C-alpha positions as CSV (number, residue, x, y, z in Angstrom):
1,X,-5.4,-11.2,-44.7
2,X,-7.2,-12.0,-41.5
3,X,-7.5,-9.8,-38.5
4,X,-5.2,-12.1,-36.6
5,X,-2.6,-11.8,-39.3
6,X,-2.8,-8.0,-39.2
7,X,-2.4,-8.2,-35.4
8,X,0.7,-10.4,-35.8
9,X,2.1,-8.0,-38.5
10,X,1.6,-5.1,-36.0
11,X,3.4,-7.1,-33.3
12,X,6.4,-7.6,-35.6
13,X,6.5,-3.8,-36.3
14,X,6.2,-2.9,-32.6
15,X,10.0,-3.0,-31.7
16,X,10.7,-0.7,-34.7
17,X,8.0,1.7,-33.7
18,X,9.2,1.7,-30.1
19,X,12.8,2.5,-31.2
20,X,11.6,5.4,-33.3
21,X,9.4,6.8,-30.5
22,X,12.3,6.4,-28.0
23,X,14.5,8.5,-30.4
24,X,11.8,11.2,-31.0
25,X,11.1,11.6,-27.2
26,X,14.7,11.1,-26.1
27,X,14.9,14.6,-24.5
28,X,12.1,13.9,-22.1
29,X,12.8,12.7,-18.6
30,X,12.6,8.9,-18.2
31,X,9.0,8.8,-16.9
32,X,7.6,11.2,-19.5
33,X,9.5,9.3,-22.2
34,X,8.0,6.0,-21.2
35,X,4.5,7.6,-21.2
36,X,5.1,9.1,-24.6
37,X,6.3,5.8,-26.0
38,X,3.3,4.0,-24.6
39,X,0.9,6.7,-26.0
40,X,2.6,6.4,-29.4
41,X,2.1,2.6,-29.4
42,X,-1.5,3.1,-28.4
43,X,-2.0,5.7,-31.1
44,X,-0.3,3.5,-33.7
45,X,-2.5,0.5,-32.8
46,X,-5.6,2.6,-32.9
47,X,-4.8,3.8,-36.4
48,X,-3.8,0.3,-37.5
49,X,-7.0,-1.3,-36.2
50,X,-9.1,1.6,-37.4
51,X,-7.8,1.0,-41.0
52,X,-8.7,-2.8,-40.6
53,X,-12.2,-1.9,-39.4
54,X,-12.7,0.3,-42.5
55,X,-11.6,-2.5,-44.7
56,X,-8.2,-1.1,-45.6
57,X,-4.9,-2.8,-45.5
58,X,-2.6,-1.0,-43.0
59,X,0.4,-2.3,-45.0
60,X,-0.8,-0.4,-48.0
61,X,-1.0,2.8,-46.0
62,X,2.5,2.0,-44.7
63,X,3.9,1.5,-41.3
64,X,6.0,4.6,-41.5
65,X,2.9,6.8,-42.3
66,X,1.1,5.2,-39.3
67,X,4.2,5.8,-37.1
68,X,4.5,9.4,-38.2
69,X,0.8,9.9,-37.5
70,X,1.1,8.3,-34.0
71,X,4.2,10.5,-33.1
72,X,2.5,13.7,-34.2
73,X,-0.6,12.7,-32.3
74,X,1.4,12.3,-29.1
75,X,3.5,15.4,-29.7
76,X,0.3,17.4,-29.8
77,X,-0.6,16.2,-26.4
78,X,-3.4,13.9,-27.5
79,X,-4.2,10.5,-25.9
80,X,-6.1,7.5,-27.0
81,X,-9.0,6.6,-24.8
82,X,-9.3,10.0,-23.2
83,X,-11.0,12.2,-25.9
84,X,-12.7,14.5,-23.3
85,X,-9.3,15.6,-22.1
86,X,-8.0,16.8,-25.5
87,X,-4.5,18.1,-25.4
88,X,-4.2,17.3,-21.7
89,X,-6.5,20.0,-20.4
90,X,-8.1,17.9,-17.6
91,X,-5.8,14.9,-17.2
92,X,-3.5,15.6,-14.1
93,X,-1.0,13.0,-15.4
94,X,-0.5,14.9,-18.6
95,X,2.5,17.2,-18.7
96,X,0.5,20.0,-20.3
97,X,-2.0,20.0,-17.5
98,X,0.8,20.0,-15.0
99,X,2.5,22.9,-16.7
100,X,-0.7,24.9,-17.0
101,X,-1.6,24.2,-13.4
102,X,1.8,24.8,-12.0
103,X,2.3,21.4,-10.4
104,X,4.0,18.1,-11.0
105,X,3.4,14.6,-10.0
106,X,6.3,12.8,-8.4
107,X,6.4,9.2,-7.4
108,X,6.7,8.5,-3.7
109,X,9.8,6.4,-4.3
110,X,11.7,9.2,-6.0
111,X,10.5,11.7,-3.3
112,X,11.9,9.3,-0.6
113,X,15.2,9.1,-2.4
114,X,15.6,12.8,-3.1
115,X,14.4,14.0,0.3
116,X,11.5,16.0,-1.2
117,X,9.1,14.6,1.4
118,X,10.5,17.1,3.9
119,X,9.0,19.9,1.7
120,X,5.7,18.0,1.3
121,X,5.3,17.8,5.1
122,X,4.6,21.5,5.3
123,X,3.6,22.4,1.8
124,X,-0.1,22.7,2.4
125,X,-0.6,26.1,0.7
126,X,-2.4,27.3,3.8
127,X,0.7,28.4,5.8
128,X,2.7,31.6,5.2
129,X,6.3,31.4,4.1
130,X,7.3,32.4,7.7
131,X,5.3,29.6,9.2
132,X,6.7,27.2,6.6
133,X,10.3,28.2,7.5
134,X,9.6,28.0,11.2
135,X,8.2,24.5,10.9
136,X,11.2,23.3,8.9
137,X,13.6,24.7,11.5
138,X,11.6,23.3,14.4
139,X,11.2,19.9,12.7
140,X,14.9,19.6,12.1
141,X,15.6,20.7,15.7
142,X,13.1,18.1,17.0
143,X,14.6,15.3,14.9
144,X,18.1,16.3,16.2
145,X,17.0,15.7,19.8
146,X,15.9,12.2,19.2
147,X,18.0,9.1,19.5
148,X,19.4,7.7,16.2
149,X,16.8,4.9,16.0
150,X,13.9,7.1,16.9
151,X,15.0,9.8,14.4
152,X,15.3,7.1,11.7
153,X,11.8,5.8,12.6
154,X,10.4,9.3,12.6
155,X,11.9,10.1,9.2
156,X,10.7,6.8,7.6
157,X,7.2,7.3,9.0
158,X,7.1,10.9,7.7
159,X,8.1,9.6,4.3
160,X,5.0,7.4,4.2
161,X,6.5,4.0,5.0
162,X,4.2,1.6,6.7
163,X,4.8,0.1,10.2
164,X,6.2,-3.2,8.8
165,X,8.6,-1.5,6.4
166,X,9.9,0.8,9.2
167,X,10.3,-2.2,11.5
168,X,12.4,-4.0,9.0
169,X,14.6,-1.1,8.3
170,X,15.3,-0.1,12.0
171,X,15.4,-3.7,13.3
172,X,12.4,-3.5,15.6
173,X,9.1,-5.3,15.8
174,X,6.0,-3.8,14.0
175,X,4.4,-3.5,17.5
176,X,7.3,-1.4,18.7
177,X,7.1,0.9,15.7
178,X,3.4,1.3,16.4
179,X,4.1,2.3,20.0
180,X,7.0,4.5,18.8
181,X,4.6,6.3,16.4
182,X,2.4,7.2,19.4
183,X,5.4,8.2,21.5
184,X,6.8,10.3,18.6
185,X,3.5,12.1,18.3
186,X,3.4,12.9,22.0
187,X,7.0,14.0,21.9
188,X,6.4,16.3,19.0
189,X,3.4,17.9,20.8
190,X,5.4,18.4,23.9
191,X,8.2,19.9,21.8
192,X,5.7,22.4,20.3
193,X,4.3,23.3,23.7
194,X,7.7,24.0,25.2
195,X,8.3,27.8,25.1
196,X,12.1,27.3,25.0
197,X,11.8,25.2,21.8
């Protein structure tokens, strides 16, 4: 059998492998599940192609044995192509490194939807809890004093949206949003300087 034929055989088995991995990692959140499935596919291909390079027929070893190996490999936190980060010690994208370091990586899109960006604005690990709480209160108070369109612009800019995206969402030109950004900054500084606020 040629290398191309072995590759085609692996491609035929890939949907079965993917279904099995999806079942095994079904309790993980959607992002971690997709990562685990992709890692399982990579581990299975590595084992499959490794057997071919050593002159062995992967079909003789058995697809189920290769699949079991790949799933165990991923369950133990190993990754193909990242041997220096064994078991996720140094890879910040790996769930074990996140658990060990007490952090998690969240997509900007999901943070925008959940409103987590508000916590990120002040979560710099340099402020005290009292300063953090004071900022959250002040920020909400400041937003409440803005017009609806300005408040929406300020929130979108704080979430990390670009000038063009904000302009499209609030119905203004990008130039107006750019000017509004400067005006919002000055307004915030004036709010902070006001002893009544």
